[in-house]
N, CA, C and O atoms as a Maestro MAE file, in Angstrom:
{
 s_m_m2io_version
 :::
 2.0.0
}

f_m_ct {
 s_m_title
 :::
 protein
 m_atom[316] {
  # First column is atom index #
  i_m_mmod_type
  r_m_x_coord
  r_m_y_coord
  r_m_z_coord
  i_m_residue_number
  s_m_chain_name
  s_m_pdb_residue_name
  s_m_pdb_atom_name
  i_m_atomic_number
  :::
  1 25 0.983 -1.553 0.052 1 A "MET " " N  " 7
  2 3 -0.041 0.223 0.048 1 A "MET " " CA " 6
  3 2 0.925 1.538 -0.042 1 A "MET " " C  " 6
  4 15 2.055 1.584 0.444 1 A "MET " " O  " 8
  5 25 0.369 2.452 -0.651 2 A "ARG " " N  " 7
  6 3 1.269 3.678 -0.553 2 A "ARG " " CA " 6
  7 2 1.157 4.192 0.439 2 A "ARG " " C  " 6
  8 15 0.055 4.223 0.988 2 A "ARG " " O  " 8
  9 25 2.375 4.827 1.057 3 A "LEU " " N  " 7
  10 3 3.101 5.415 2.120 3 A "LEU " " CA " 6
  11 2 1.522 6.262 2.678 3 A "LEU " " C  " 6
  12 15 0.842 5.775 3.581 3 A "LEU " " O  " 8
  13 25 1.130 7.598 1.941 4 A "ASP " " N  " 7
  14 3 -0.137 8.462 1.809 4 A "ASP " " CA " 6
  15 2 -1.111 7.683 2.031 4 A "ASP " " C  " 6
  16 15 -1.681 7.862 3.107 4 A "ASP " " O  " 8
  17 25 -1.567 6.726 1.248 5 A "LYS " " N  " 7
  18 3 -2.675 6.081 1.690 5 A "LYS " " CA " 6
  19 2 -3.103 5.478 3.102 5 A "LYS " " C  " 6
  20 15 -4.130 5.625 3.764 5 A "LYS " " O  " 8
  21 25 -2.095 4.843 3.291 6 A "TYR " " N  " 7
  22 3 -1.966 3.901 4.926 6 A "TYR " " CA " 6
  23 2 -1.777 4.864 5.872 6 A "TYR " " C  " 6
  24 15 -2.008 4.529 7.034 6 A "TYR " " O  " 8
  25 25 -1.238 6.516 5.556 7 A "LEU " " N  " 7
  26 3 -0.979 7.077 6.725 7 A "LEU " " CA " 6
  27 2 -2.718 7.523 6.894 7 A "LEU " " C  " 6
  28 15 -3.170 7.451 8.037 7 A "LEU " " O  " 8
  29 25 -3.577 7.933 5.869 8 A "LYS " " N  " 7
  30 3 -5.181 8.190 6.005 8 A "LYS " " CA " 6
  31 2 -5.689 7.205 6.395 8 A "LYS " " C  " 6
  32 15 -6.513 7.474 7.270 8 A "LYS " " O  " 8
  33 25 -5.587 5.803 6.111 9 A "VAL " " N  " 7
  34 3 -6.292 4.870 6.616 9 A "VAL " " CA " 6
  35 2 -6.577 4.628 8.185 9 A "VAL " " C  " 6
  36 15 -7.517 4.337 8.925 9 A "VAL " " O  " 8
  37 25 -5.193 4.924 8.247 10 A "SER " " N  " 7
  38 3 -4.632 4.257 9.743 10 A "SER " " CA " 6
  39 2 -5.047 5.695 10.626 10 A "SER " " C  " 6
  40 15 -5.053 5.572 11.850 10 A "SER " " O  " 8
  41 25 -5.411 7.116 10.014 11 A "ARG " " N  " 7
  42 3 -5.857 7.930 10.381 11 A "ARG " " CA " 6
  43 2 -4.437 8.771 11.669 11 A "ARG " " C  " 6
  44 15 -4.496 9.561 12.611 11 A "ARG " " O  " 8
  45 25 -3.549 8.157 11.099 12 A "LEU " " N  " 7
  46 3 -2.396 9.030 11.986 12 A "LEU " " CA " 6
  47 2 -1.935 10.289 11.130 12 A "LEU " " C  " 6
  48 15 -1.054 10.997 11.619 12 A "LEU " " O  " 8
  49 25 -2.424 10.595 9.982 13 A "ILE " " N  " 7
  50 3 -2.550 11.808 9.503 13 A "ILE " " CA " 6
  51 2 -4.158 12.271 8.686 13 A "ILE " " C  " 6
  52 15 -4.505 11.580 7.728 13 A "ILE " " O  " 8
  53 25 -4.832 13.151 9.021 14 A "LYS " " N  " 7
  54 3 -6.284 12.800 8.857 14 A "LYS " " CA " 6
  55 2 -6.520 13.273 7.177 14 A "LYS " " C  " 6
  56 15 -7.546 12.801 6.687 14 A "LYS " " O  " 8
  57 25 -5.839 13.984 6.431 15 A "ARG " " N  " 7
  58 3 -6.087 13.343 5.111 15 A "ARG " " CA " 6
  59 2 -5.040 13.407 4.282 15 A "ARG " " C  " 6
  60 15 -4.000 13.981 4.602 15 A "ARG " " O  " 8
  61 25 -5.248 12.721 2.939 16 A "ARG " " N  " 7
  62 3 -4.411 11.966 2.239 16 A "ARG " " CA " 6
  63 2 -3.647 13.153 1.663 16 A "ARG " " C  " 6
  64 15 -2.422 13.092 1.558 16 A "ARG " " O  " 8
  65 25 -4.378 14.297 1.265 17 A "THR " " N  " 7
  66 3 -3.286 15.290 0.670 17 A "THR " " CA " 6
  67 2 -2.398 15.983 1.603 17 A "THR " " C  " 6
  68 15 -1.440 16.636 1.190 17 A "THR " " O  " 8
  69 25 -2.772 15.826 3.263 18 A "VAL " " N  " 7
  70 3 -1.953 16.578 3.833 18 A "VAL " " CA " 6
  71 2 -0.860 15.660 4.184 18 A "VAL " " C  " 6
  72 15 0.300 16.005 4.408 18 A "VAL " " O  " 8
  73 25 -1.393 14.285 4.218 19 A "ALA " " N  " 7
  74 3 -0.132 13.171 4.143 19 A "ALA " " CA " 6
  75 2 0.694 13.539 3.102 19 A "ALA " " C  " 6
  76 15 1.831 13.878 3.430 19 A "ALA " " O  " 8
  77 25 0.308 13.568 1.495 20 A "ASN " " N  " 7
  78 3 1.322 13.762 0.629 20 A "ASN " " CA " 6
  79 2 2.434 14.782 0.793 20 A "ASN " " C  " 6
  80 15 3.628 14.581 0.573 20 A "ASN " " O  " 8
  81 25 1.837 15.968 1.235 21 A "GLU " " N  " 7
  82 3 2.567 17.420 1.696 21 A "GLU " " CA " 6
  83 2 3.650 17.063 2.800 21 A "GLU " " C  " 6
  84 15 4.846 17.317 2.660 21 A "GLU " " O  " 8
  85 25 3.127 16.475 3.860 22 A "ALA " " N  " 7
  86 3 4.032 16.100 4.407 22 A "ALA " " CA " 6
  87 2 5.232 15.154 4.023 22 A "ALA " " C  " 6
  88 15 6.328 15.290 4.567 22 A "ALA " " O  " 8
  89 25 5.015 14.289 3.166 23 A "CYS " " N  " 7
  90 3 5.741 13.520 2.526 23 A "CYS " " CA " 6
  91 2 7.082 14.286 1.459 23 A "CYS " " C  " 6
  92 15 8.295 14.111 1.345 23 A "CYS " " O  " 8
  93 25 6.107 15.140 0.851 24 A "ASP " " N  " 7
  94 3 6.803 15.884 -0.018 24 A "ASP " " CA " 6
  95 2 7.664 16.865 0.592 24 A "ASP " " C  " 6
  96 15 8.474 17.450 -0.126 24 A "ASP " " O  " 8
  97 25 7.584 17.156 1.987 25 A "ALA " " N  " 7
  98 3 8.156 18.430 2.802 25 A "ALA " " CA " 6
  99 2 9.510 17.703 3.613 25 A "ALA " " C  " 6
  100 15 10.395 18.230 4.288 25 A "ALA " " O  " 8
  101 25 9.239 16.094 3.199 26 A "GLY " " N  " 7
  102 3 10.405 15.490 4.111 26 A "GLY " " CA " 6
  103 2 10.568 15.396 5.305 26 A "GLY " " C  " 6
  104 15 11.634 15.348 5.918 26 A "GLY " " O  " 8
  105 25 9.350 15.360 5.758 27 A "ARG " " N  " 7
  106 3 8.983 15.086 7.564 27 A "ARG " " CA " 6
  107 2 8.529 13.728 7.448 27 A "ARG " " C  " 6
  108 15 8.330 13.374 8.610 27 A "ARG " " O  " 8
  109 25 8.217 12.639 6.566 28 A "VAL " " N  " 7
  110 3 8.085 11.222 6.985 28 A "VAL " " CA " 6
  111 2 9.262 10.303 6.525 28 A "VAL " " C  " 6
  112 15 9.928 10.394 5.494 28 A "VAL " " O  " 8
  113 25 9.362 9.341 7.605 29 A "PHE " " N  " 7
  114 3 10.759 8.853 7.457 29 A "PHE " " CA " 6
  115 2 9.900 7.199 7.456 29 A "PHE " " C  " 6
  116 15 8.989 6.903 8.229 29 A "PHE " " O  " 8
  117 25 10.472 6.308 6.398 30 A "ILE " " N  " 7
  118 3 10.032 4.780 6.957 30 A "ILE " " CA " 6
  119 2 11.584 3.853 7.027 30 A "ILE " " C  " 6
  120 15 12.394 3.600 6.135 30 A "ILE " " O  " 8
  121 25 11.571 3.590 8.114 31 A "ASN " " N  " 7
  122 3 12.635 2.849 8.891 31 A "ASN " " CA " 6
  123 2 13.980 3.537 8.864 31 A "ASN " " C  " 6
  124 15 15.031 2.899 8.806 31 A "ASN " " O  " 8
  125 25 13.913 5.005 8.912 32 A "ASP " " N  " 7
  126 3 15.209 5.782 9.252 32 A "ASP " " CA " 6
  127 2 15.514 6.276 7.793 32 A "ASP " " C  " 6
  128 15 16.664 6.462 7.397 32 A "ASP " " O  " 8
  129 25 14.554 6.446 7.133 33 A "ARG " " N  " 7
  130 3 14.956 6.749 5.281 33 A "ARG " " CA " 6
  131 2 13.890 7.769 4.931 33 A "ARG " " C  " 6
  132 15 12.733 7.356 5.000 33 A "ARG " " O  " 8
  133 25 14.053 8.856 4.618 34 A "GLN " " N  " 7
  134 3 13.105 9.802 3.787 34 A "GLN " " CA " 6
  135 2 12.089 8.835 3.270 34 A "GLN " " C  " 6
  136 15 12.528 7.709 3.036 34 A "GLN " " O  " 8
  137 25 10.573 9.087 3.001 35 A "ALA " " N  " 7
  138 3 10.227 8.527 2.188 35 A "ALA " " CA " 6
  139 2 9.122 9.451 1.186 35 A "ALA " " C  " 6
  140 15 8.433 10.383 1.601 35 A "ALA " " O  " 8
  141 25 9.144 9.072 0.160 36 A "LYS " " N  " 7
  142 3 8.123 9.951 -0.830 36 A "LYS " " CA " 6
  143 2 6.872 9.144 -0.154 36 A "LYS " " C  " 6
  144 15 6.875 8.233 0.674 36 A "LYS " " O  " 8
  145 25 5.528 9.993 -0.987 37 A "ALA " " N  " 7
  146 3 4.377 9.473 -1.014 37 A "ALA " " CA " 6
  147 2 3.773 8.096 -1.464 37 A "ALA " " C  " 6
  148 15 2.780 7.467 -1.102 37 A "ALA " " O  " 8
  149 25 4.968 7.825 -2.592 38 A "SER " " N  " 7
  150 3 4.429 6.819 -3.430 38 A "SER " " CA " 6
  151 2 4.982 5.420 -2.823 38 A "SER " " C  " 6
  152 15 4.444 4.378 -3.196 38 A "SER " " O  " 8
  153 25 5.675 5.397 -2.219 39 A "ALA " " N  " 7
  154 3 6.970 4.235 -1.125 39 A "ALA " " CA " 6
  155 2 5.446 3.391 -0.378 39 A "ALA " " C  " 6
  156 15 4.354 3.669 0.116 39 A "ALA " " O  " 8
  157 25 6.172 2.411 -0.670 40 A "GLU " " N  " 7
  158 3 5.560 1.255 -0.366 40 A "GLU " " CA " 6
  159 2 5.390 0.687 1.303 40 A "GLU " " C  " 6
  160 15 6.523 0.326 1.621 40 A "GLU " " O  " 8
  161 25 4.770 0.543 2.075 41 A "VAL " " N  " 7
  162 3 4.700 0.140 3.286 41 A "VAL " " CA " 6
  163 2 4.117 -1.265 3.441 41 A "VAL " " C  " 6
  164 15 3.201 -1.761 2.786 41 A "VAL " " O  " 8
  165 25 4.764 -1.762 4.347 42 A "LYS " " N  " 7
  166 3 4.347 -3.567 5.052 42 A "LYS " " CA " 6
  167 2 4.381 -3.562 6.209 42 A "LYS " " C  " 6
  168 15 4.921 -2.679 6.875 42 A "LYS " " O  " 8
  169 25 3.744 -4.667 6.708 43 A "VAL " " N  " 7
  170 3 4.264 -4.780 8.341 43 A "VAL " " CA " 6
  171 2 5.316 -5.080 8.742 43 A "VAL " " C  " 6
  172 15 5.971 -5.944 8.158 43 A "VAL " " O  " 8
  173 25 5.757 -4.476 9.807 44 A "GLY " " N  " 7
  174 3 6.881 -4.491 10.353 44 A "GLY " " CA " 6
  175 2 7.733 -3.077 10.194 44 A "GLY " " C  " 6
  176 15 8.651 -2.739 10.942 44 A "GLY " " O  " 8
  177 25 7.290 -2.408 9.188 45 A "ASP " " N  " 7
  178 3 7.922 -0.817 8.977 45 A "ASP " " CA " 6
  179 2 7.883 -0.067 10.068 45 A "ASP " " C  " 6
  180 15 6.815 -0.234 10.658 45 A "ASP " " O  " 8
  181 25 8.759 0.867 10.713 46 A "VAL " " N  " 7
  182 3 8.440 1.884 11.256 46 A "VAL " " CA " 6
  183 2 8.487 3.058 10.950 46 A "VAL " " C  " 6
  184 15 9.582 3.530 10.642 46 A "VAL " " O  " 8
  185 25 7.321 3.873 10.942 47 A "ILE " " N  " 7
  186 3 7.147 5.287 10.509 47 A "ILE " " CA " 6
  187 2 6.959 6.049 11.260 47 A "ILE " " C  " 6
  188 15 5.960 6.116 11.976 47 A "ILE " " O  " 8
  189 25 8.418 7.203 11.244 48 A "VAL " " N  " 7
  190 3 8.249 8.595 12.006 48 A "VAL " " CA " 6
  191 2 7.825 9.880 10.633 48 A "VAL " " C  " 6
  192 15 8.048 10.196 9.464 48 A "VAL " " O  " 8
  193 25 6.943 10.294 12.083 49 A "ILE " " N  " 7
  194 3 6.512 11.752 11.244 49 A "ILE " " CA " 6
  195 2 6.443 12.555 12.309 49 A "ILE " " C  " 6
  196 15 5.894 12.379 13.396 49 A "ILE " " O  " 8
  197 25 7.516 14.132 11.568 50 A "LYS " " N  " 7
  198 3 8.044 15.267 12.086 50 A "LYS " " CA " 6
  199 2 6.898 16.039 12.069 50 A "LYS " " C  " 6
  200 15 6.514 16.229 10.915 50 A "LYS " " O  " 8
  201 25 5.990 16.718 13.182 51 A "PHE " " N  " 7
  202 3 4.868 17.679 13.523 51 A "PHE " " CA " 6
  203 2 5.966 18.492 13.842 51 A "PHE " " C  " 6
  204 15 6.397 18.228 14.964 51 A "PHE " " O  " 8
  205 25 6.658 19.507 13.183 52 A "GLY " " N  " 7
  206 3 7.226 20.734 14.080 52 A "GLY " " CA " 6
  207 2 8.308 20.434 14.807 52 A "GLY " " C  " 6
  208 15 9.274 20.222 14.074 52 A "GLY " " O  " 8
  209 25 8.610 20.301 16.272 53 A "THR " " N  " 7
  210 3 9.092 20.269 17.459 53 A "THR " " CA " 6
  211 2 8.806 18.379 17.363 53 A "THR " " C  " 6
  212 15 9.715 17.553 17.270 53 A "THR " " O  " 8
  213 25 7.521 18.107 17.412 54 A "ARG " " N  " 7
  214 3 7.056 16.765 17.995 54 A "ARG " " CA " 6
  215 2 7.525 15.990 17.151 54 A "ARG " " C  " 6
  216 15 8.112 16.568 16.236 54 A "ARG " " O  " 8
  217 25 7.490 14.551 17.078 55 A "GLU " " N  " 7
  218 3 7.877 13.216 16.642 55 A "GLU " " CA " 6
  219 2 7.154 12.510 16.784 55 A "GLU " " C  " 6
  220 15 7.025 12.247 17.980 55 A "GLU " " O  " 8
  221 25 6.333 11.823 15.975 56 A "VAL " " N  " 7
  222 3 5.241 10.599 16.106 56 A "VAL " " CA " 6
  223 2 6.200 9.263 15.771 56 A "VAL " " C  " 6
  224 15 7.100 9.517 14.970 56 A "VAL " " O  " 8
  225 25 6.162 8.208 16.143 57 A "LYS " " N  " 7
  226 3 6.881 7.208 15.904 57 A "LYS " " CA " 6
  227 2 6.260 6.003 16.052 57 A "LYS " " C  " 6
  228 15 6.230 5.575 17.206 57 A "LYS " " O  " 8
  229 25 5.635 5.177 14.992 58 A "ALA " " N  " 7
  230 3 4.792 4.072 15.116 58 A "ALA " " CA " 6
  231 2 5.116 2.999 14.349 58 A "ALA " " C  " 6
  232 15 5.814 3.234 13.363 58 A "ALA " " O  " 8
  233 25 4.677 1.537 14.623 59 A "GLU " " N  " 7
  234 3 5.150 0.363 14.005 59 A "GLU " " CA " 6
  235 2 3.530 -0.141 13.047 59 A "GLU " " C  " 6
  236 15 2.336 -0.125 13.346 59 A "GLU " " O  " 8
  237 25 4.045 -0.410 12.240 60 A "ILE " " N  " 7
  238 3 2.940 -1.090 11.366 60 A "ILE " " CA " 6
  239 2 2.413 -2.408 11.752 60 A "ILE " " C  " 6
  240 15 3.298 -3.263 11.790 60 A "ILE " " O  " 8
  241 25 1.624 -2.688 11.950 61 A "LEU " " N  " 7
  242 3 1.096 -4.289 12.698 61 A "LEU " " CA " 6
  243 2 0.277 -4.703 11.297 61 A "LEU " " C  " 6
  244 15 0.783 -5.611 10.637 61 A "LEU " " O  " 8
  245 25 -0.794 -4.172 10.870 62 A "SER " " N  " 7
  246 3 -1.224 -4.464 9.749 62 A "SER " " CA " 6
  247 2 -1.681 -3.436 8.853 62 A "SER " " C  " 6
  248 15 -1.971 -2.315 9.271 62 A "SER " " O  " 8
  249 25 -1.800 -3.922 7.042 63 A "VAL " " N  " 7
  250 3 -2.056 -3.278 6.020 63 A "VAL " " CA " 6
  251 2 -3.533 -3.590 5.650 63 A "VAL " " C  " 6
  252 15 -3.812 -4.755 5.367 63 A "VAL " " O  " 8
  253 25 -4.548 -2.587 5.630 64 A "GLN " " N  " 7
  254 3 -5.587 -2.799 5.008 64 A "GLN " " CA " 6
  255 2 -6.287 -1.770 3.824 64 A "GLN " " C  " 6
  256 15 -5.746 -0.703 3.533 64 A "GLN " " O  " 8
  257 25 -7.204 -2.101 3.362 65 A "GLU " " N  " 7
  258 3 -7.295 -1.241 2.653 65 A "GLU " " CA " 6
  259 2 -8.596 -0.147 2.946 65 A "GLU " " C  " 6
  260 15 -8.828 0.895 2.333 65 A "GLU " " O  " 8
  261 25 -9.215 -0.631 3.873 66 A "THR " " N  " 7
  262 3 -10.505 -0.212 4.505 66 A "THR " " CA " 6
  263 2 -10.857 -0.453 5.819 66 A "THR " " C  " 6
  264 15 -11.195 -1.606 6.087 66 A "THR " " O  " 8
  265 25 -10.854 0.509 6.844 67 A "VAL " " N  " 7
  266 3 -10.862 -0.088 7.916 67 A "VAL " " CA " 6
  267 2 -12.167 0.888 8.835 67 A "VAL " " C  " 6
  268 15 -12.313 2.079 8.560 67 A "VAL " " O  " 8
  269 25 -12.782 0.408 9.595 68 A "LYS " " N  " 7
  270 3 -13.497 1.251 10.448 68 A "LYS " " CA " 6
  271 2 -12.843 2.151 11.592 68 A "LYS " " C  " 6
  272 15 -11.785 1.776 12.097 68 A "LYS " " O  " 8
  273 25 -13.399 3.223 11.970 69 A "LYS " " N  " 7
  274 3 -12.632 4.393 12.577 69 A "LYS " " CA " 6
  275 2 -12.142 3.515 14.273 69 A "LYS " " C  " 6
  276 15 -11.135 3.698 14.958 69 A "LYS " " O  " 8
  277 25 -13.207 2.661 14.479 70 A "ASP " " N  " 7
  278 3 -12.679 2.158 16.002 70 A "ASP " " CA " 6
  279 2 -11.220 1.372 15.943 70 A "ASP " " C  " 6
  280 15 -10.246 1.485 16.688 70 A "ASP " " O  " 8
  281 25 -11.432 0.538 14.789 71 A "GLU " " N  " 7
  282 3 -10.280 -0.628 14.255 71 A "GLU " " CA " 6
  283 2 -9.056 -0.063 13.603 71 A "GLU " " C  " 6
  284 15 -8.132 -0.827 13.321 71 A "GLU " " O  " 8
  285 25 -8.965 1.439 13.297 72 A "ALA " " N  " 7
  286 3 -7.749 1.968 13.163 72 A "ALA " " CA " 6
  287 2 -6.727 2.059 13.634 72 A "ALA " " C  " 6
  288 15 -5.683 2.228 13.004 72 A "ALA " " O  " 8
  289 25 -6.859 1.943 15.127 73 A "LYS " " N  " 7
  290 3 -5.791 2.146 16.067 73 A "LYS " " CA " 6
  291 2 -5.393 1.041 15.942 73 A "LYS " " C  " 6
  292 15 -4.166 1.042 16.035 73 A "LYS " " O  " 8
  293 25 -5.983 -0.388 15.695 74 A "GLU " " N  " 7
  294 3 -5.137 -1.356 15.774 74 A "GLU " " CA " 6
  295 2 -4.050 -1.583 14.734 74 A "GLU " " C  " 6
  296 15 -3.171 -2.417 14.951 74 A "GLU " " O  " 8
  297 25 -4.084 -0.771 13.456 75 A "MET " " N  " 7
  298 3 -3.202 -0.763 12.450 75 A "MET " " CA " 6
  299 2 -1.594 -0.664 12.643 75 A "MET " " C  " 6
  300 15 -0.711 -0.916 11.823 75 A "MET " " O  " 8
  301 25 -1.496 -0.236 13.926 76 A "PHE " " N  " 7
  302 3 -0.316 0.640 14.350 76 A "PHE " " CA " 6
  303 2 -0.289 0.654 15.702 76 A "PHE " " C  " 6
  304 15 -1.355 0.699 16.316 76 A "PHE " " O  " 8
  305 25 0.924 0.616 16.367 77 A "ARG " " N  " 7
  306 3 1.658 0.667 17.891 77 A "ARG " " CA " 6
  307 2 2.477 1.904 18.237 77 A "ARG " " C  " 6
  308 15 3.626 1.944 17.798 77 A "ARG " " O  " 8
  309 25 2.074 2.807 18.893 78 A "TYR " " N  " 7
  310 3 3.083 3.973 19.234 78 A "TYR " " CA " 6
  311 2 4.639 3.239 19.753 78 A "TYR " " C  " 6
  312 15 4.627 2.145 20.317 78 A "TYR " " O  " 8
  313 25 5.631 3.807 19.548 79 A "LEU " " N  " 7
  314 3 7.054 3.664 20.057 79 A "LEU " " CA " 6
  315 2 7.518 4.885 20.811 79 A "LEU " " C  " 6
  316 15 8.653 4.923 21.287 79 A "LEU " " O  " 8
  :::
 }
 m_bond[315] {
  # First column is bond index #
  i_m_from
  i_m_to
  i_m_order
  :::
  1 1 2 1
  2 2 3 1
  3 3 4 2
  4 3 5 1
  5 5 6 1
  6 6 7 1
  7 7 8 2
  8 7 9 1
  9 9 10 1
  10 10 11 1
  11 11 12 2
  12 11 13 1
  13 13 14 1
  14 14 15 1
  15 15 16 2
  16 15 17 1
  17 17 18 1
  18 18 19 1
  19 19 20 2
  20 19 21 1
  21 21 22 1
  22 22 23 1
  23 23 24 2
  24 23 25 1
  25 25 26 1
  26 26 27 1
  27 27 28 2
  28 27 29 1
  29 29 30 1
  30 30 31 1
  31 31 32 2
  32 31 33 1
  33 33 34 1
  34 34 35 1
  35 35 36 2
  36 35 37 1
  37 37 38 1
  38 38 39 1
  39 39 40 2
  40 39 41 1
  41 41 42 1
  42 42 43 1
  43 43 44 2
  44 43 45 1
  45 45 46 1
  46 46 47 1
  47 47 48 2
  48 47 49 1
  49 49 50 1
  50 50 51 1
  51 51 52 2
  52 51 53 1
  53 53 54 1
  54 54 55 1
  55 55 56 2
  56 55 57 1
  57 57 58 1
  58 58 59 1
  59 59 60 2
  60 59 61 1
  61 61 62 1
  62 62 63 1
  63 63 64 2
  64 63 65 1
  65 65 66 1
  66 66 67 1
  67 67 68 2
  68 67 69 1
  69 69 70 1
  70 70 71 1
  71 71 72 2
  72 71 73 1
  73 73 74 1
  74 74 75 1
  75 75 76 2
  76 75 77 1
  77 77 78 1
  78 78 79 1
  79 79 80 2
  80 79 81 1
  81 81 82 1
  82 82 83 1
  83 83 84 2
  84 83 85 1
  85 85 86 1
  86 86 87 1
  87 87 88 2
  88 87 89 1
  89 89 90 1
  90 90 91 1
  91 91 92 2
  92 91 93 1
  93 93 94 1
  94 94 95 1
  95 95 96 2
  96 95 97 1
  97 97 98 1
  98 98 99 1
  99 99 100 2
  100 99 101 1
  101 101 102 1
  102 102 103 1
  103 103 104 2
  104 103 105 1
  105 105 106 1
  106 106 107 1
  107 107 108 2
  108 107 109 1
  109 109 110 1
  110 110 111 1
  111 111 112 2
  112 111 113 1
  113 113 114 1
  114 114 115 1
  115 115 116 2
  116 115 117 1
  117 117 118 1
  118 118 119 1
  119 119 120 2
  120 119 121 1
  121 121 122 1
  122 122 123 1
  123 123 124 2
  124 123 125 1
  125 125 126 1
  126 126 127 1
  127 127 128 2
  128 127 129 1
  129 129 130 1
  130 130 131 1
  131 131 132 2
  132 131 133 1
  133 133 134 1
  134 134 135 1
  135 135 136 2
  136 135 137 1
  137 137 138 1
  138 138 139 1
  139 139 140 2
  140 139 141 1
  141 141 142 1
  142 142 143 1
  143 143 144 2
  144 143 145 1
  145 145 146 1
  146 146 147 1
  147 147 148 2
  148 147 149 1
  149 149 150 1
  150 150 151 1
  151 151 152 2
  152 151 153 1
  153 153 154 1
  154 154 155 1
  155 155 156 2
  156 155 157 1
  157 157 158 1
  158 158 159 1
  159 159 160 2
  160 159 161 1
  161 161 162 1
  162 162 163 1
  163 163 164 2
  164 163 165 1
  165 165 166 1
  166 166 167 1
  167 167 168 2
  168 167 169 1
  169 169 170 1
  170 170 171 1
  171 171 172 2
  172 171 173 1
  173 173 174 1
  174 174 175 1
  175 175 176 2
  176 175 177 1
  177 177 178 1
  178 178 179 1
  179 179 180 2
  180 179 181 1
  181 181 182 1
  182 182 183 1
  183 183 184 2
  184 183 185 1
  185 185 186 1
  186 186 187 1
  187 187 188 2
  188 187 189 1
  189 189 190 1
  190 190 191 1
  191 191 192 2
  192 191 193 1
  193 193 194 1
  194 194 195 1
  195 195 196 2
  196 195 197 1
  197 197 198 1
  198 198 199 1
  199 199 200 2
  200 199 201 1
  201 201 202 1
  202 202 203 1
  203 203 204 2
  204 203 205 1
  205 205 206 1
  206 206 207 1
  207 207 208 2
  208 207 209 1
  209 209 210 1
  210 210 211 1
  211 211 212 2
  212 211 213 1
  213 213 214 1
  214 214 215 1
  215 215 216 2
  216 215 217 1
  217 217 218 1
  218 218 219 1
  219 219 220 2
  220 219 221 1
  221 221 222 1
  222 222 223 1
  223 223 224 2
  224 223 225 1
  225 225 226 1
  226 226 227 1
  227 227 228 2
  228 227 229 1
  229 229 230 1
  230 230 231 1
  231 231 232 2
  232 231 233 1
  233 233 234 1
  234 234 235 1
  235 235 236 2
  236 235 237 1
  237 237 238 1
  238 238 239 1
  239 239 240 2
  240 239 241 1
  241 241 242 1
  242 242 243 1
  243 243 244 2
  244 243 245 1
  245 245 246 1
  246 246 247 1
  247 247 248 2
  248 247 249 1
  249 249 250 1
  250 250 251 1
  251 251 252 2
  252 251 253 1
  253 253 254 1
  254 254 255 1
  255 255 256 2
  256 255 257 1
  257 257 258 1
  258 258 259 1
  259 259 260 2
  260 259 261 1
  261 261 262 1
  262 262 263 1
  263 263 264 2
  264 263 265 1
  265 265 266 1
  266 266 267 1
  267 267 268 2
  268 267 269 1
  269 269 270 1
  270 270 271 1
  271 271 272 2
  272 271 273 1
  273 273 274 1
  274 274 275 1
  275 275 276 2
  276 275 277 1
  277 277 278 1
  278 278 279 1
  279 279 280 2
  280 279 281 1
  281 281 282 1
  282 282 283 1
  283 283 284 2
  284 283 285 1
  285 285 286 1
  286 286 287 1
  287 287 288 2
  288 287 289 1
  289 289 290 1
  290 290 291 1
  291 291 292 2
  292 291 293 1
  293 293 294 1
  294 294 295 1
  295 295 296 2
  296 295 297 1
  297 297 298 1
  298 298 299 1
  299 299 300 2
  300 299 301 1
  301 301 302 1
  302 302 303 1
  303 303 304 2
  304 303 305 1
  305 305 306 1
  306 306 307 1
  307 307 308 2
  308 307 309 1
  309 309 310 1
  310 310 311 1
  311 311 312 2
  312 311 313 1
  313 313 314 1
  314 314 315 1
  315 315 316 2
  :::
 }
}
């Protein structure tokens, strides 16, 4: 699955366009490497998103095309 779509589906970032912009600005990393929006993500990858001075680090637990809002939290775990 594409990184920008995963960020939206898992609700780490609210909208796909915002996820796209964050990737273009170089604020998203997969396994300590800067990632483009089109990068493929898989189970076990570690995503780091930089929001200003804050940093969100999460490990991917599952990859699904669509999930309900309540189940989105089970797609990743914070590190």
